[in-house]
C-alpha positions in Angstrom: -8.3 -8.5 83.9 -6.2 -6.3 81.7 -7.6 -4.7 78.7 -6.2 -6.1 75.4 -3.9 -3.8 73.8 -5.1 -2.4 70.5 -3.0 -3.4 67.6 -2.5 -1.0 64.7 -3.7 -2.5 61.5 -0.7 -3.6 59.3 -0.6 -1.3 56.3 -1.5 -3.3 53.2 0.5 -3.1 50.0 -0.7 -0.5 47.6 -3.3 -2.0 45.2 -2.1 -1.4 41.6 -4.5 0.7 39.6 -6.5 -1.2 37.2 -5.9 0.3 33.8 -9.0 0.9 31.8 -9.1 -1.6 28.9 -9.9 1.3 26.4 -6.8 3.2 27.5 -4.5 0.1 27.5 -1.9 0.4 24.8 -2.1 -3.3 24.2 -5.9 -3.5 23.6 -7.4 -3.5 20.2 -9.5 -0.4 20.9 -6.6 1.8 21.0 -6.5 1.7 17.3 -9.9 3.2 17.2 -10.2 7.0 17.4 -12.9 8.9 19.0 -14.5 10.6 16.0 -16.8 13.5 16.3 -19.7 12.9 14.0 -21.1 16.0 12.3 -24.6 17.2 12.7 -27.4 15.9 14.9 -27.1 12.1 14.9 -30.8 11.8 15.9 -32.2 13.5 12.9 -32.2 12.7 9.2 -30.0 15.3 7.5 -32.2 15.3 4.5 -35.8 15.6 5.8 -35.2 16.2 9.5 -37.2 13.4 10.9 -36.2 11.3 13.8 -33.7 8.4 13.1 -31.6 6.1 15.3 -28.3 7.6 16.1 -26.5 4.6 14.5 -28.6 4.9 11.3 -27.3 5.9 7.9 -30.8 5.5 6.2 -34.0 7.4 6.7 -37.1 5.2 6.3 -39.3 8.3 6.0 -37.6 10.0 3.0 -35.8 6.7 2.0 -32.5 8.6 1.7 -29.0 7.3 2.5 -26.5 9.5 4.1 -22.9 9.2 5.3 -22.7 7.9 8.8 -19.8 10.3 9.7 -20.5 13.6 7.9 -24.1 12.9 7.2 -23.8 14.1 3.5 -26.5 12.7 1.1 -25.3 9.7 -0.8 -26.0 9.4 -4.5 -26.1 6.4 -6.7 -22.8 7.1 -8.5 -20.4 7.7 -5.7 -18.6 4.8 -3.9 -19.7 3.9 -0.4 -17.4 2.3 2.1 -18.0 -0.1 4.9 -15.7 -1.1 7.7 -15.1 -4.9 8.0 -13.9 -4.9 11.6 -16.7 -6.2 13.8 -15.3 -4.7 17.0 -15.2 -1.2 15.5 -17.9 1.4 16.1 -18.1 2.1 12.4 -18.6 -1.5 11.4 -21.1 -1.9 8.7 -21.8 1.8 8.6 -21.9 3.7 5.3 -19.1 6.3 4.9 -18.6 8.5 1.9 -15.4 8.8 -0.1 -14.8 12.3 1.1 -14.5 11.1 4.7 -12.5 8.2 3.8 -10.2 9.2 0.9 -7.9 6.9 -1.0 -4.5 6.1 0.5 -1.3 4.6 -1.1 -0.2 1.2 0.1 3.4 0.2 -0.8 3.5 -3.4 -2.4 6.5 -5.6 -2.8 8.6 -4.2 -5.6 8.5 -6.1 -9.0 11.8 -7.4 -10.2 12.7 -8.9 -13.5 15.7 -9.4 -15.7 15.8 -7.4 -18.9 18.2 -8.2 -21.8 20.3 -5.3 -23.2 21.5 -5.6 -26.7 25.3 -5.1 -27.2 27.3 -3.2 -29.9 28.4 -6.5 -31.5 27.3 -5.6 -35.1 29.3 -2.4 -35.1 32.3 -4.3 -33.5 32.1 -7.0 -36.1 32.2 -4.4 -39.0 35.2 -2.8 -37.4 36.9 -6.1 -37.0 36.2 -7.1 -40.6 37.6 -3.8 -41.8 40.8 -4.4 -39.8 41.1 -7.8 -40.9 40.7 -6.8 -44.6 43.4 -4.2 -44.2 45.7 -6.9 -42.6 44.9 -9.3 -45.4 45.7 -6.7 -48.0 49.1 -6.2 -46.6 50.0 -9.5 -45.0 47.9 -12.3 -46.5 44.7 -14.1 -45.6 46.1 -16.0 -42.6 47.0 -12.6 -41.0 43.4 -11.4 -41.8 41.9 -14.4 -40.1 44.1 -13.9 -36.9 43.2 -10.2 -36.8 39.5 -10.9 -37.2 39.4 -13.5 -34.5 41.8 -11.6 -32.2 39.8 -8.4 -32.5 36.3 -9.6 -32.5 36.6 -12.4 -29.8 39.7 -11.5 -27.8 39.5 -7.7 -27.6 35.7 -7.8 -27.5 35.9 -10.1 -24.4 38.3 -7.7 -22.8 36.0 -4.8 -23.5 33.0 -6.7 -22.3 34.9 -7.5 -19.0 35.5 -3.7 -18.7 31.7 -3.1 -18.6 31.6 -2.0 -22.2 28.5 -3.8 -23.6 29.8 -5.5 -26.8 28.1 -8.9 -26.8 24.9 -7.9 -24.8 24.2 -8.3 -21.1 21.3 -8.5 -18.7 20.2 -6.0 -16.2 17.9 -6.3 -13.1 14.9 -3.9 -13.2 13.0 -3.0 -10.0 9.7 -1.4 -10.2 8.0 0.2 -7.1 4.4 -0.8 -6.8 1.5 0.7 -4.8 -2.1 0.2 -4.6 -4.9 2.6 -3.8 -6.9 1.4 -0.7 -9.5 2.7 1.7 -8.9 2.2 5.4 -11.6 2.7 8.2 -11.3 6.3 9.6 -12.0 4.9 13.0 -9.8 1.7 13.3 -7.7 1.7 10.1 -9.0 -1.7 9.1 -9.6 -2.5 5.4 -13.0 -1.4 4.1 -15.2 -2.9 1.4 -16.7 -0.8 -1.4 -20.3 -0.8 -2.2 -22.8 1.6 -3.8 -26.5 2.4 -4.0 -26.7 0.8 -7.5 -25.2 -2.4 -6.3 -27.6 -2.5 -3.4 -30.6 -1.9 -5.8 -29.2 -4.6 -8.1 
């Protein structure tokens, strides 16, 4: 009985590497930055007692502090909270120093503005010319000169972009608003304060 010949295993196709979700460019978490928090996250920055590393409030000294830089929060300064539930900074209190104001460009405001023309001065000039014409050639000539100058020549000047009878111009105003964005995920933040919390 002959020994069965050994068969070399067929090389399998290379298995594609599974890309980590956090490093995937299409995942939502790529918009979050790994931020280095300041100080010891396990200790209250005001009294030094033990606190949870996700805390921004010490139950022992009853102080609030910035979740990121751990600075003491007073009642007068604005406090910002991320509104993105998937963010590590969601609901945490961050001070305005860590999360400064940024400018957000809005849709420009456009409107039509009337521009007065030079028709009063043009009317006076036409009247003077018609009076001179009437003095030398009669009232019919004066009437023709008045209508010809004021209406005819005025229309030609208006067509040549000389503002005789008034015109309209389009005005565009750039607009921007001051906004706060989460320093971790760039999502909009909501503003609160210690006085609002107390109220």
